[in-house]
PDB file of N, CA, C and O in Angstrom:
ATOM      1  N   UNK A   1      90.335 352.154 222.122  1.00  0.00           N
ATOM      2  CA  UNK A   1      89.703 352.308 223.269  1.00  0.00           C
ATOM      3  C   UNK A   1      89.763 353.815 224.029  1.00  0.00           C
ATOM      4  O   UNK A   1      90.656 354.590 223.687  1.00  0.00           O
ATOM      5  N   UNK A   2      88.995 354.128 224.852  1.00  0.00           N
ATOM      6  CA  UNK A   2      89.011 355.498 225.531  1.00  0.00           C
ATOM      7  C   UNK A   2      90.351 355.909 226.474  1.00  0.00           C
ATOM      8  O   UNK A   2      91.302 355.175 226.204  1.00  0.00           O
ATOM      9  N   UNK A   3      90.553 356.585 227.178  1.00  0.00           N
ATOM     10  CA  UNK A   3      91.747 356.801 227.843  1.00  0.00           C
ATOM     11  C   UNK A   3      91.373 357.907 229.000  1.00  0.00           C
ATOM     12  O   UNK A   3      92.107 358.217 229.937  1.00  0.00           O
ATOM     13  N   UNK A   4      89.926 358.488 228.694  1.00  0.00           N
ATOM     14  CA  UNK A   4      89.628 359.075 229.802  1.00  0.00           C
ATOM     15  C   UNK A   4      88.699 358.640 230.493  1.00  0.00           C
ATOM     16  O   UNK A   4      87.717 358.085 230.001  1.00  0.00           O
ATOM     17  N   UNK A   5      88.898 358.857 231.921  1.00  0.00           N
ATOM     18  CA  UNK A   5      88.367 358.098 232.401  1.00  0.00           C
ATOM     19  C   UNK A   5      86.588 358.457 232.605  1.00  0.00           C
ATOM     20  O   UNK A   5      85.920 357.560 233.118  1.00  0.00           O
ATOM     21  N   UNK A   6      86.108 359.336 232.329  1.00  0.00           N
ATOM     22  CA  UNK A   6      84.816 359.448 231.857  1.00  0.00           C
ATOM     23  C   UNK A   6      84.025 359.113 230.763  1.00  0.00           C
ATOM     24  O   UNK A   6      82.802 358.972 230.758  1.00  0.00           O
ATOM     25  N   UNK A   7      84.937 358.974 229.674  1.00  0.00           N
ATOM     26  CA  UNK A   7      84.741 358.261 228.405  1.00  0.00           C
ATOM     27  C   UNK A   7      84.745 356.720 228.165  1.00  0.00           C
ATOM     28  O   UNK A   7      84.175 356.070 227.288  1.00  0.00           O
ATOM     29  N   UNK A   8      85.864 356.158 229.597  1.00  0.00           N
ATOM     30  CA  UNK A   8      85.810 354.672 229.919  1.00  0.00           C
ATOM     31  C   UNK A   8      84.457 354.549 230.526  1.00  0.00           C
ATOM     32  O   UNK A   8      83.817 353.553 230.188  1.00  0.00           O
ATOM     33  N   UNK A   9      83.901 355.387 231.365  1.00  0.00           N
ATOM     34  CA  UNK A   9      82.991 355.097 232.040  1.00  0.00           C
ATOM     35  C   UNK A   9      81.609 354.881 231.260  1.00  0.00           C
ATOM     36  O   UNK A   9      80.802 353.958 231.364  1.00  0.00           O
ATOM     37  N   UNK A  10      81.587 356.120 230.376  1.00  0.00           N
ATOM     38  CA  UNK A  10      80.479 355.752 229.034  1.00  0.00           C
ATOM     39  C   UNK A  10      80.213 354.308 228.605  1.00  0.00           C
ATOM     40  O   UNK A  10      79.143 353.706 228.684  1.00  0.00           O
ATOM     41  N   UNK A  11      81.597 353.783 228.050  1.00  0.00           N
ATOM     42  CA  UNK A  11      81.636 352.914 227.549  1.00  0.00           C
ATOM     43  C   UNK A  11      80.585 351.302 228.410  1.00  0.00           C
ATOM     44  O   UNK A  11      79.963 350.344 227.950  1.00  0.00           O
ATOM     45  N   UNK A  12      80.959 351.884 229.998  1.00  0.00           N
ATOM     46  CA  UNK A  12      80.515 350.753 230.715  1.00  0.00           C
ATOM     47  C   UNK A  12      79.047 350.740 230.738  1.00  0.00           C
ATOM     48  O   UNK A  12      78.314 349.772 230.538  1.00  0.00           O
ATOM     49  N   UNK A  13      78.707 352.008 231.022  1.00  0.00           N
ATOM     50  CA  UNK A  13      77.363 352.112 231.072  1.00  0.00           C
ATOM     51  C   UNK A  13      76.387 351.844 229.893  1.00  0.00           C
ATOM     52  O   UNK A  13      75.261 351.353 229.980  1.00  0.00           O
ATOM     53  N   UNK A  14      77.256 352.403 228.392  1.00  0.00           N
ATOM     54  CA  UNK A  14      76.818 351.837 227.343  1.00  0.00           C
ATOM     55  C   UNK A  14      76.248 350.251 227.258  1.00  0.00           C
ATOM     56  O   UNK A  14      75.071 349.890 227.245  1.00  0.00           O
ATOM     57  N   UNK A  15      77.261 349.560 227.212  1.00  0.00           N
ATOM     58  CA  UNK A  15      77.113 348.063 227.318  1.00  0.00           C
ATOM     59  C   UNK A  15      76.117 347.520 228.358  1.00  0.00           C
ATOM     60  O   UNK A  15      75.270 346.708 227.987  1.00  0.00           O
ATOM     61  N   UNK A  16      76.187 348.044 230.016  1.00  0.00           N
ATOM     62  CA  UNK A  16      75.078 347.624 230.276  1.00  0.00           C
ATOM     63  C   UNK A  16      73.585 347.759 230.388  1.00  0.00           C
ATOM     64  O   UNK A  16      72.808 347.024 230.997  1.00  0.00           O
ATOM     65  N   UNK A  17      73.301 348.961 229.606  1.00  0.00           N
ATOM     66  CA  UNK A  17      72.286 349.428 228.632  1.00  0.00           C
ATOM     67  C   UNK A  17      71.870 348.684 227.642  1.00  0.00           C
ATOM     68  O   UNK A  17      70.720 348.270 227.504  1.00  0.00           O
ATOM     69  N   UNK A  18      73.084 348.430 226.692  1.00  0.00           N
ATOM     70  CA  UNK A  18      72.562 347.519 225.970  1.00  0.00           C
ATOM     71  C   UNK A  18      72.572 346.052 226.257  1.00  0.00           C
ATOM     72  O   UNK A  18      72.287 345.577 225.157  1.00  0.00           O
ATOM     73  N   UNK A  19      72.669 345.447 226.758  1.00  0.00           N
ATOM     74  CA  UNK A  19      72.305 343.859 227.618  1.00  0.00           C
ATOM     75  C   UNK A  19      70.934 344.222 228.252  1.00  0.00           C
ATOM     76  O   UNK A  19      70.265 343.195 228.368  1.00  0.00           O
ATOM     77  N   UNK A  20      70.167 345.519 228.781  1.00  0.00           N
ATOM     78  CA  UNK A  20      69.377 345.584 229.013  1.00  0.00           C
ATOM     79  C   UNK A  20      67.784 345.795 228.152  1.00  0.00           C
ATOM     80  O   UNK A  20      66.614 345.718 228.529  1.00  0.00           O
ATOM     81  N   UNK A  21      68.387 346.069 226.948  1.00  0.00           N
ATOM     82  CA  UNK A  21      67.965 346.474 225.920  1.00  0.00           C
ATOM     83  C   UNK A  21      67.754 345.570 225.010  1.00  0.00           C
ATOM     84  O   UNK A  21      66.699 345.776 224.411  1.00  0.00           O
ATOM     85  N   UNK A  22      68.532 344.326 224.537  1.00  0.00           N
ATOM     86  CA  UNK A  22      68.682 343.477 224.260  1.00  0.00           C
ATOM     87  C   UNK A  22      67.634 342.021 225.007  1.00  0.00           C
ATOM     88  O   UNK A  22      66.777 341.361 224.419  1.00  0.00           O
ATOM     89  N   UNK A  23      68.022 341.912 226.196  1.00  0.00           N
ATOM     90  CA  UNK A  23      66.720 341.414 227.405  1.00  0.00           C
ATOM     91  C   UNK A  23      65.387 341.857 227.229  1.00  0.00           C
ATOM     92  O   UNK A  23      64.403 341.124 227.332  1.00  0.00           O
ATOM     93  N   UNK A  24      65.360 343.292 226.913  1.00  0.00           N
ATOM     94  CA  UNK A  24      63.764 343.342 226.820  1.00  0.00           C
ATOM     95  C   UNK A  24      63.339 343.681 225.298  1.00  0.00           C
ATOM     96  O   UNK A  24      62.308 344.345 225.187  1.00  0.00           O
ATOM     97  N   UNK A  25      63.895 343.369 224.315  1.00  0.00           N
ATOM     98  CA  UNK A  25      63.510 343.507 223.137  1.00  0.00           C
ATOM     99  C   UNK A  25      63.693 341.653 222.981  1.00  0.00           C
ATOM    100  O   UNK A  25      62.594 341.280 222.572  1.00  0.00           O
ATOM    101  N   UNK A  26      64.289 340.851 223.086  1.00  0.00           N
ATOM    102  CA  UNK A  26      63.908 339.368 223.202  1.00  0.00           C
ATOM    103  C   UNK A  26      62.887 338.435 224.038  1.00  0.00           C
ATOM    104  O   UNK A  26      62.387 337.351 223.737  1.00  0.00           O
ATOM    105  N   UNK A  27      62.791 339.013 224.870  1.00  0.00           N
ATOM    106  CA  UNK A  27      61.691 338.944 225.822  1.00  0.00           C
ATOM    107  C   UNK A  27      60.091 339.282 225.444  1.00  0.00           C
ATOM    108  O   UNK A  27      59.091 338.701 225.864  1.00  0.00           O
ATOM    109  N   UNK A  28      60.192 340.595 224.360  1.00  0.00           N
ATOM    110  CA  UNK A  28      59.253 340.895 223.766  1.00  0.00           C
ATOM    111  C   UNK A  28      58.930 340.323 223.151  1.00  0.00           C
ATOM    112  O   UNK A  28      57.785 339.907 223.326  1.00  0.00           O
ATOM    113  N   UNK A  29      59.599 339.931 222.120  1.00  0.00           N
ATOM    114  CA  UNK A  29      59.697 339.217 220.779  1.00  0.00           C
ATOM    115  C   UNK A  29      58.408 337.512 220.920  1.00  0.00           C
ATOM    116  O   UNK A  29      57.437 337.198 220.233  1.00  0.00           O
ATOM    117  N   UNK A  30      59.174 336.717 222.314  1.00  0.00           N
ATOM    118  CA  UNK A  30      59.158 335.934 222.586  1.00  0.00           C
ATOM    119  C   UNK A  30      57.692 335.792 222.771  1.00  0.00           C
ATOM    120  O   UNK A  30      57.080 334.936 222.132  1.00  0.00           O
ATOM    121  N   UNK A  31      56.780 337.001 224.051  1.00  0.00           N
ATOM    122  CA  UNK A  31      56.009 337.121 224.017  1.00  0.00           C
ATOM    123  C   UNK A  31      54.742 337.645 222.479  1.00  0.00           C
ATOM    124  O   UNK A  31      53.533 337.837 222.602  1.00  0.00           O
ATOM    125  N   UNK A  32      55.179 337.702 221.788  1.00  0.00           N
ATOM    126  CA  UNK A  32      54.287 338.149 220.527  1.00  0.00           C
ATOM    127  C   UNK A  32      53.952 337.380 219.835  1.00  0.00           C
ATOM    128  O   UNK A  32      52.866 337.335 219.256  1.00  0.00           O
ATOM    129  N   UNK A  33      55.425 336.130 219.730  1.00  0.00           N
ATOM    130  CA  UNK A  33      55.205 335.359 219.242  1.00  0.00           C
ATOM    131  C   UNK A  33      54.732 334.275 219.597  1.00  0.00           C
ATOM    132  O   UNK A  33      54.854 333.411 218.729  1.00  0.00           O
ATOM    133  N   UNK A  34      54.117 333.869 220.741  1.00  0.00           N
ATOM    134  CA  UNK A  34      53.908 333.010 222.101  1.00  0.00           C
ATOM    135  C   UNK A  34      51.951 333.572 221.414  1.00  0.00           C
ATOM    136  O   UNK A  34      51.129 332.656 221.369  1.00  0.00           O
ATOM    137  N   UNK A  35      51.635 334.536 221.118  1.00  0.00           N
ATOM    138  CA  UNK A  35      50.568 335.356 221.116  1.00  0.00           C
ATOM    139  C   UNK A  35      49.839 335.066 219.647  1.00  0.00           C
ATOM    140  O   UNK A  35      48.637 334.838 219.513  1.00  0.00           O
ATOM    141  N   UNK A  36      51.068 335.136 218.306  1.00  0.00           N
ATOM    142  CA  UNK A  36      50.745 334.613 217.078  1.00  0.00           C
ATOM    143  C   UNK A  36      50.620 333.009 217.225  1.00  0.00           C
ATOM    144  O   UNK A  36      50.138 332.354 216.300  1.00  0.00           O
ATOM    145  N   UNK A  37      51.021 332.461 218.290  1.00  0.00           N
ATOM    146  CA  UNK A  37      50.844 330.851 217.817  1.00  0.00           C
ATOM    147  C   UNK A  37      49.710 330.118 218.390  1.00  0.00           C
ATOM    148  O   UNK A  37      49.271 328.994 218.150  1.00  0.00           O
ATOM    149  N   UNK A  38      49.223 331.351 219.490  1.00  0.00           N
ATOM    150  CA  UNK A  38      47.575 330.596 220.053  1.00  0.00           C
ATOM    151  C   UNK A  38      46.974 331.334 219.185  1.00  0.00           C
ATOM    152  O   UNK A  38      45.971 330.645 219.001  1.00  0.00           O
ATOM    153  N   UNK A  39      46.851 332.253 218.503  1.00  0.00           N
ATOM    154  CA  UNK A  39      46.143 332.685 217.612  1.00  0.00           C
ATOM    155  C   UNK A  39      45.876 331.859 215.993  1.00  0.00           C
ATOM    156  O   UNK A  39      44.844 331.938 215.326  1.00  0.00           O
ATOM    157  N   UNK A  40      46.805 331.282 215.731  1.00  0.00           N
ATOM    158  CA  UNK A  40      46.534 329.977 214.773  1.00  0.00           C
ATOM    159  C   UNK A  40      46.099 329.260 215.176  1.00  0.00           C
ATOM    160  O   UNK A  40      45.387 328.657 214.373  1.00  0.00           O
ATOM    161  N   UNK A  41      46.089 328.846 216.213  1.00  0.00           N
ATOM    162  CA  UNK A  41      45.470 327.250 217.203  1.00  0.00           C
ATOM    163  C   UNK A  41      44.364 327.588 217.413  1.00  0.00           C
ATOM    164  O   UNK A  41      43.445 326.784 217.251  1.00  0.00           O
ATOM    165  N   UNK A  42      44.092 329.123 217.915  1.00  0.00           N
ATOM    166  CA  UNK A  42      42.474 329.353 218.204  1.00  0.00           C
ATOM    167  C   UNK A  42      41.873 329.246 219.374  1.00  0.00           C
ATOM    168  O   UNK A  42      40.735 329.705 219.469  1.00  0.00           O
ATOM    169  N   UNK A  43      42.515 328.602 220.551  1.00  0.00           N
ATOM    170  CA  UNK A  43      41.976 329.073 221.384  1.00  0.00           C
ATOM    171  C   UNK A  43      41.701 330.289 222.217  1.00  0.00           C
ATOM    172  O   UNK A  43      42.595 330.996 222.682  1.00  0.00           O
ATOM    173  N   UNK A  44      40.561 330.470 222.363  1.00  0.00           N
ATOM    174  CA  UNK A  44      40.355 331.934 222.650  1.00  0.00           C
ATOM    175  C   UNK A  44      40.779 332.396 224.260  1.00  0.00           C
ATOM    176  O   UNK A  44      41.494 333.394 224.351  1.00  0.00           O
ATOM    177  N   UNK A  45      40.389 331.746 225.443  1.00  0.00           N
ATOM    178  CA  UNK A  45      40.935 331.981 226.633  1.00  0.00           C
ATOM    179  C   UNK A  45      42.628 332.442 227.144  1.00  0.00           C
ATOM    180  O   UNK A  45      43.120 333.311 227.863  1.00  0.00           O
ATOM    181  N   UNK A  46      43.168 331.211 226.236  1.00  0.00           N
ATOM    182  CA  UNK A  46      44.618 331.706 226.386  1.00  0.00           C
ATOM    183  C   UNK A  46      44.998 332.657 225.437  1.00  0.00           C
ATOM    184  O   UNK A  46      46.057 333.209 225.734  1.00  0.00           O
ATOM    185  N   UNK A  47      44.340 333.141 224.094  1.00  0.00           N
ATOM    186  CA  UNK A  47      44.598 334.122 223.529  1.00  0.00           C
ATOM    187  C   UNK A  47      44.557 335.431 223.935  1.00  0.00           C
ATOM    188  O   UNK A  47      45.268 336.375 223.590  1.00  0.00           O
ATOM    189  N   UNK A  48      43.345 335.362 224.960  1.00  0.00           N
ATOM    190  CA  UNK A  48      43.371 336.755 225.612  1.00  0.00           C
ATOM    191  C   UNK A  48      44.210 337.303 226.808  1.00  0.00           C
ATOM    192  O   UNK A  48      44.294 338.448 227.253  1.00  0.00           O
ATOM    193  N   UNK A  49      44.899 335.950 227.254  1.00  0.00           N
ATOM    194  CA  UNK A  49      45.792 336.306 228.114  1.00  0.00           C
ATOM    195  C   UNK A  49      47.538 336.802 227.706  1.00  0.00           C
ATOM    196  O   UNK A  49      48.390 337.557 228.175  1.00  0.00           O
ATOM    197  N   UNK A  50      47.382 335.726 226.398  1.00  0.00           N
ATOM    198  CA  UNK A  50      48.455 336.126 225.423  1.00  0.00           C
ATOM    199  C   UNK A  50      48.539 337.775 225.112  1.00  0.00           C
ATOM    200  O   UNK A  50      49.476 338.573 225.123  1.00  0.00           O
ATOM    201  N   UNK A  51      47.256 337.883 224.859  1.00  0.00           N
ATOM    202  CA  UNK A  51      47.227 339.149 224.173  1.00  0.00           C
ATOM    203  C   UNK A  51      47.440 340.335 225.348  1.00  0.00           C
ATOM    204  O   UNK A  51      48.133 341.286 224.989  1.00  0.00           O
ATOM    205  N   UNK A  52      47.224 340.347 225.905  1.00  0.00           N
ATOM    206  CA  UNK A  52      46.936 341.318 227.439  1.00  0.00           C
ATOM    207  C   UNK A  52      48.616 341.160 227.890  1.00  0.00           C
ATOM    208  O   UNK A  52      49.208 342.194 228.199  1.00  0.00           O
ATOM    209  N   UNK A  53      49.294 339.946 227.915  1.00  0.00           N
ATOM    210  CA  UNK A  53      50.711 340.128 228.340  1.00  0.00           C
ATOM    211  C   UNK A  53      51.526 340.741 227.178  1.00  0.00           C
ATOM    212  O   UNK A  53      52.437 341.538 227.398  1.00  0.00           O
ATOM    213  N   UNK A  54      51.278 340.464 226.310  1.00  0.00           N
ATOM    214  CA  UNK A  54      52.334 341.197 224.948  1.00  0.00           C
ATOM    215  C   UNK A  54      52.331 342.341 225.098  1.00  0.00           C
ATOM    216  O   UNK A  54      53.462 342.827 225.132  1.00  0.00           O
ATOM    217  N   UNK A  55      50.987 343.476 225.281  1.00  0.00           N
ATOM    218  CA  UNK A  55      50.703 344.856 225.280  1.00  0.00           C
ATOM    219  C   UNK A  55      51.327 345.263 226.297  1.00  0.00           C
ATOM    220  O   UNK A  55      51.818 346.391 226.233  1.00  0.00           O
ATOM    221  N   UNK A  56      51.499 344.429 227.586  1.00  0.00           N
ATOM    222  CA  UNK A  56      51.685 345.427 228.910  1.00  0.00           C
ATOM    223  C   UNK A  56      53.532 345.048 228.467  1.00  0.00           C
ATOM    224  O   UNK A  56      54.272 345.966 228.822  1.00  0.00           O
ATOM    225  N   UNK A  57      54.117 344.096 227.913  1.00  0.00           N
ATOM    226  CA  UNK A  57      55.018 344.288 227.946  1.00  0.00           C
ATOM    227  C   UNK A  57      55.626 345.419 226.908  1.00  0.00           C
ATOM    228  O   UNK A  57      56.507 346.246 227.144  1.00  0.00           O
ATOM    229  N   UNK A  58      54.873 345.198 225.658  1.00  0.00           N
ATOM    230  CA  UNK A  58      55.237 346.608 224.466  1.00  0.00           C
ATOM    231  C   UNK A  58      55.210 347.702 225.378  1.00  0.00           C
ATOM    232  O   UNK A  58      56.301 348.273 225.362  1.00  0.00           O
ATOM    233  N   UNK A  59      54.255 348.316 226.309  1.00  0.00           N
ATOM    234  CA  UNK A  59      54.457 349.038 227.319  1.00  0.00           C
ATOM    235  C   UNK A  59      55.628 349.500 227.850  1.00  0.00           C
ATOM    236  O   UNK A  59      56.358 350.489 227.917  1.00  0.00           O
ATOM    237  N   UNK A  60      55.456 347.995 228.311  1.00  0.00           N
ATOM    238  CA  UNK A  60      56.971 348.014 229.451  1.00  0.00           C
ATOM    239  C   UNK A  60      58.296 348.976 228.246  1.00  0.00           C
ATOM    240  O   UNK A  60      58.900 350.046 228.321  1.00  0.00           O
ATOM    241  N   UNK A  61      58.258 348.360 227.701  1.00  0.00           N
ATOM    242  CA  UNK A  61      59.520 348.780 226.555  1.00  0.00           C
ATOM    243  C   UNK A  61      59.621 349.651 226.340  1.00  0.00           C
ATOM    244  O   UNK A  61      60.727 350.116 226.616  1.00  0.00           O
ATOM    245  N   UNK A  62      58.599 350.598 225.687  1.00  0.00           N
ATOM    246  CA  UNK A  62      58.156 352.233 225.747  1.00  0.00           C
ATOM    247  C   UNK A  62      58.642 352.813 226.965  1.00  0.00           C
ATOM    248  O   UNK A  62      59.577 353.607 226.863  1.00  0.00           O
ATOM    249  N   UNK A  63      58.139 352.539 228.178  1.00  0.00           N
ATOM    250  CA  UNK A  63      58.457 352.778 228.748  1.00  0.00           C
ATOM    251  C   UNK A  63      60.058 353.261 229.458  1.00  0.00           C
ATOM    252  O   UNK A  63      60.485 354.197 230.133  1.00  0.00           O
ATOM    253  N   UNK A  64      60.576 352.056 228.868  1.00  0.00           N
ATOM    254  CA  UNK A  64      61.676 352.061 229.415  1.00  0.00           C
ATOM    255  C   UNK A  64      62.845 352.736 228.423  1.00  0.00           C
ATOM    256  O   UNK A  64      64.025 353.024 228.622  1.00  0.00           O
ATOM    257  N   UNK A  65      62.092 352.835 227.433  1.00  0.00           N
ATOM    258  CA  UNK A  65      62.977 353.627 226.008  1.00  0.00           C
ATOM    259  C   UNK A  65      63.450 353.109 225.455  1.00  0.00           C
ATOM    260  O   UNK A  65      64.208 353.716 224.698  1.00  0.00           O
ATOM    261  N   UNK A  66      63.406 351.343 225.341  1.00  0.00           N
ATOM    262  CA  UNK A  66      63.641 350.579 224.345  1.00  0.00           C
ATOM    263  C   UNK A  66      63.297 350.893 222.926  1.00  0.00           C
ATOM    264  O   UNK A  66      64.100 351.093 222.014  1.00  0.00           O
ATOM    265  N   UNK A  67      62.019 350.909 222.865  1.00  0.00           N
ATOM    266  CA  UNK A  67      61.372 350.815 221.872  1.00  0.00           C
ATOM    267  C   UNK A  67      60.712 352.602 221.485  1.00  0.00           C
ATOM    268  O   UNK A  67      60.264 353.208 222.458  1.00  0.00           O
ATOM    269  N   UNK A  68      60.696 353.147 220.455  1.00  0.00           N
ATOM    270  CA  UNK A  68      59.930 354.263 220.620  1.00  0.00           C
ATOM    271  C   UNK A  68      58.646 354.227 220.257  1.00  0.00           C
ATOM    272  O   UNK A  68      58.203 353.369 219.493  1.00  0.00           O
ATOM    273  N   UNK A  69      57.928 355.188 220.795  1.00  0.00           N
ATOM    274  CA  UNK A  69      56.024 354.818 221.332  1.00  0.00           C
ATOM    275  C   UNK A  69      55.670 354.616 220.017  1.00  0.00           C
ATOM    276  O   UNK A  69      55.117 353.550 219.746  1.00  0.00           O
ATOM    277  N   UNK A  70      55.867 355.399 219.164  1.00  0.00           N
ATOM    278  CA  UNK A  70      55.050 355.006 217.510  1.00  0.00           C
ATOM    279  C   UNK A  70      55.411 353.693 217.316  1.00  0.00           C
ATOM    280  O   UNK A  70      54.381 353.078 217.043  1.00  0.00           O
ATOM    281  N   UNK A  71      56.158 353.116 217.320  1.00  0.00           N
ATOM    282  CA  UNK A  71      57.017 351.735 216.803  1.00  0.00           C
ATOM    283  C   UNK A  71      56.017 350.786 217.667  1.00  0.00           C
ATOM    284  O   UNK A  71      55.328 349.868 217.222  1.00  0.00           O
ATOM    285  N   UNK A  72      56.142 351.396 219.507  1.00  0.00           N
ATOM    286  CA  UNK A  72      55.237 350.110 219.749  1.00  0.00           C
ATOM    287  C   UNK A  72      53.618 350.449 219.681  1.00  0.00           C
ATOM    288  O   UNK A  72      52.802 349.540 219.831  1.00  0.00           O
ATOM    289  N   UNK A  73      53.231 351.728 219.459  1.00  0.00           N
ATOM    290  CA  UNK A  73      51.705 351.858 219.159  1.00  0.00           C
ATOM    291  C   UNK A  73      51.831 350.617 217.682  1.00  0.00           C
ATOM    292  O   UNK A  73      52.286 349.494 217.900  1.00  0.00           O
ATOM    293  N   UNK A  74      51.518 350.895 216.714  1.00  0.00           N
ATOM    294  CA  UNK A  74      52.243 350.157 216.048  1.00  0.00           C
ATOM    295  C   UNK A  74      51.833 348.845 215.618  1.00  0.00           C
ATOM    296  O   UNK A  74      51.026 348.320 214.851  1.00  0.00           O
ATOM    297  N   UNK A  75      52.824 348.509 216.521  1.00  0.00           N
ATOM    298  CA  UNK A  75      52.938 346.790 216.820  1.00  0.00           C
ATOM    299  C   UNK A  75      51.411 346.865 217.777  1.00  0.00           C
ATOM    300  O   UNK A  75      50.529 346.187 217.250  1.00  0.00           O
ATOM    301  N   UNK A  76      51.015 347.515 218.970  1.00  0.00           N
ATOM    302  CA  UNK A  76      50.162 347.040 219.169  1.00  0.00           C
ATOM    303  C   UNK A  76      48.807 346.866 218.333  1.00  0.00           C
ATOM    304  O   UNK A  76      48.117 345.857 218.183  1.00  0.00           O
ATOM    305  N   UNK A  77      48.616 348.350 217.763  1.00  0.00           N
ATOM    306  CA  UNK A  77      47.574 348.142 216.894  1.00  0.00           C
ATOM    307  C   UNK A  77      47.315 346.570 215.928  1.00  0.00           C
ATOM    308  O   UNK A  77      46.249 346.020 215.652  1.00  0.00           O
ATOM    309  N   UNK A  78      48.780 346.148 215.571  1.00  0.00           N
ATOM    310  CA  UNK A  78      48.473 345.125 215.039  1.00  0.00           C
ATOM    311  C   UNK A  78      48.053 343.838 215.205  1.00  0.00           C
ATOM    312  O   UNK A  78      47.508 343.123 214.363  1.00  0.00           O
ATOM    313  N   UNK A  79      48.444 343.483 216.772  1.00  0.00           N
ATOM    314  CA  UNK A  79      47.885 342.737 217.681  1.00  0.00           C
ATOM    315  C   UNK A  79      46.984 342.707 217.980  1.00  0.00           C
ATOM    316  O   UNK A  79      46.726 341.561 218.350  1.00  0.00           O
ATOM    317  N   UNK A  80      45.704 343.726 218.138  1.00  0.00           N
ATOM    318  CA  UNK A  80      44.974 343.919 218.425  1.00  0.00           C
ATOM    319  C   UNK A  80      43.848 343.712 217.459  1.00  0.00           C
ATOM    320  O   UNK A  80      42.719 343.505 217.904  1.00  0.00           O
ATOM    321  N   UNK A  81      44.146 343.766 215.738  1.00  0.00           N
ATOM    322  CA  UNK A  81      43.453 343.456 214.957  1.00  0.00           C
ATOM    323  C   UNK A  81      43.479 341.869 214.461  1.00  0.00           C
ATOM    324  O   UNK A  81      42.713 341.104 213.876  1.00  0.00           O
ATOM    325  N   UNK A  82      45.112 341.816 215.168  1.00  0.00           N
ATOM    326  CA  UNK A  82      44.575 340.045 215.353  1.00  0.00           C
ATOM    327  C   UNK A  82      43.634 339.639 215.673  1.00  0.00           C
ATOM    328  O   UNK A  82      42.603 339.279 215.105  1.00  0.00           O
ATOM    329  N   UNK A  83      44.126 339.704 217.082  1.00  0.00           N
ATOM    330  CA  UNK A  83      42.778 339.571 218.462  1.00  0.00           C
ATOM    331  C   UNK A  83      41.783 340.070 218.046  1.00  0.00           C
ATOM    332  O   UNK A  83      40.812 339.313 218.068  1.00  0.00           O
ATOM    333  N   UNK A  84      41.594 341.152 217.627  1.00  0.00           N
ATOM    334  CA  UNK A  84      40.076 341.331 216.933  1.00  0.00           C
ATOM    335  C   UNK A  84      39.132 340.276 215.784  1.00  0.00           C
ATOM    336  O   UNK A  84      37.987 339.867 215.591  1.00  0.00           O
ATOM    337  N   UNK A  85      40.236 340.212 215.340  1.00  0.00           N
ATOM    338  CA  UNK A  85      39.493 339.215 213.907  1.00  0.00           C
ATOM    339  C   UNK A  85      39.266 337.561 214.491  1.00  0.00           C
ATOM    340  O   UNK A  85      38.531 336.735 213.949  1.00  0.00           O
ATOM    341  N   UNK A  86      40.009 337.355 215.596  1.00  0.00           N
ATOM    342  CA  UNK A  86      39.858 336.130 216.673  1.00  0.00           C
ATOM    343  C   UNK A  86      38.406 336.141 217.487  1.00  0.00           C
ATOM    344  O   UNK A  86      37.636 335.187 217.384  1.00  0.00           O
ATOM    345  N   UNK A  87      38.119 337.224 218.249  1.00  0.00           N
ATOM    346  CA  UNK A  87      37.777 336.868 219.125  1.00  0.00           C
ATOM    347  C   UNK A  87      36.291 337.604 218.814  1.00  0.00           C
ATOM    348  O   UNK A  87      35.371 337.503 219.625  1.00  0.00           O
TER     349      UNK A  87
END
């Protein structure tokens, strides 16, 4: 455990940021899974909405710094390939 006041504060800040990052990643995984599930079923109208939402959440994760931009770009590319095969 840290003894210095600034080090104690850093521990609290890191815990807060870790929780935020976990929440964003969990939410992102949920939206991607929803898209992939709809992609298997083949309902075009719902797939497009799910695709747009998943890409939006990826962009938000990148903007928050939760995900590296190259990782986000790779995941968006993978989703786009799946979407284009269906549409």
